N, C-alpha and C positions, 0 to 999 in steps of 0.2 A: 817021764822021769819021777821016781819015787821021792817023797818027802824024806828028809833027813830026820833023825830023831830030835834034833834042835827045833827044826821047822814045826814038826808035829807037836812038840811041847808047847811052842809059841802059840800055835793055833789053839790048843786045849786052854792055855793060859787066857788067851783073848776071849774064848767062849765062855769061860767061867766068869770073867770080869763083866762081860755083857750080861750074863745071867744074874750076877750079884747086883748090877746097877738096876736091872729090871725089877728084881725083888724089892729093893730099896724104894724105887718108884711107886710100886704097888703098894707097899707099907705107908709111904707118904700119902697117897690118894686115900687109903683107909682112914688115916688120922684125919685128912680133910673131910671126908664124908662122915665120920663120927662127929666131928665138931658141928657140921651142918645139921646133922639129925639132932643133936642136943639143942641147937638153937631153934629148931622146930618143935621141940618138947618131946622127942622121941630118944629115949635112952636105950642104947645098945646093950643087948646081952649076949648076942652071938652072930657070927658070919658063917654063911654055908659056903665054905670054900670051893666045893665041887660045883656048885652053881655058879659061882663068880667067875668072871674073866677079865682080861685086859689086853689092850694093844698100846704098850708104852711108845711114846710118851703122850698118847692122844687120849685115851679114856680107859676108865676102870669101872666095871658095873658089879656091884656087890648084891648078894641076896642076903638080907640080915633079919634077925628077929629082935624085938624089943622086949623090956622087962615085963610087959602085958602079953607077951607071946604072940603079938601081932607080927606079921612078916611083911617086908618092904623090899622093894628094888631101890637102889641109890646109885647115882652116877657122878663121877668126879673125873677130873683130869684137866686137859687144856680146853675146857667148855664149862658152861655153867653147871654148878652142883645142884642136883635135883633129887627128888624122891617121889615114889608112888607106891600104893599098895600092890602087894605081890599078886592080887587077883586079876591085874590087867595084862600080866604076861606069864606065860608057862615056863619061860626059859630066859637065859641072858640075851639071846638073839631077838626074842620078841620084846623084851624090855628095852633094847636099844632101838628098835623100830618104834616103840611106844613114845619115848623120850623124844625122838627126832620128829614124829609127827605132832606131838603135843607142843613142842617149840614152834613149830610151823603155824599151828593154829593160835597160839598165844599171841605171837608176833602179828598175825592177820587181825586178831582182836583189838589189839593195840592201835594198829593202824586205822582201822575202822571207827575206833572210839575217838580218834583224833590224837595226834602226838603233840603233846603241850610244849616240849622243850627238846634240846638237843640230847639231853641224858635219855629220855624215853626213846628217842628215834634212833640213837646209838644202841640201846639195849634191844630194841626190836631188830635192828640189822644184826646184831650179834647172834640172837636166837636163830635168825634165818640163815646166817652163814654156818653156825655150828651144827644146825639140823641138817643142812645139805652135806657138810662134811661127815657127818655121822652115818646117815642113812645108807650109803653104799656099803658099810660094814654089815649092817643087817642082811642085805641082799647077796653078800659075796659068799658062794659056796667054798671058796678056797679057804676063807677065814674060819669057817665052822667045820671044815673037813679035818683040818689040824687038831681041833679040840674034842672030836668024837672019841 
């Protein structure tokens, strides 16, 4: 059975609404990332949109350049906002892998150093949980096939 014109238009409207929500979420994450960078003393000059990617509402990874012409990868979303030099990853997929592994190692280092309180223990657990949730996206061919 074919879609009627009304059903087809409703589907188009729904898809446009979803795209608008995803674009708004992406922009919100960019604002969050920009604020984090400023807290780290990194003043954003530009974003390399073609190198940046996102999976709303989980994460957005941006390749950015600061006022001193240095390039970085920054990640934001439903996970810790973090930044690293662009020389650790050639593309967004590698950057996601880097952040995931970095968070695992950071949490392990915290545990080895001895967790002094529940805040540290909770943060270490958050890093582990988010790293484990993020890593499959770096390994998923289906995620990256859509973006090629």
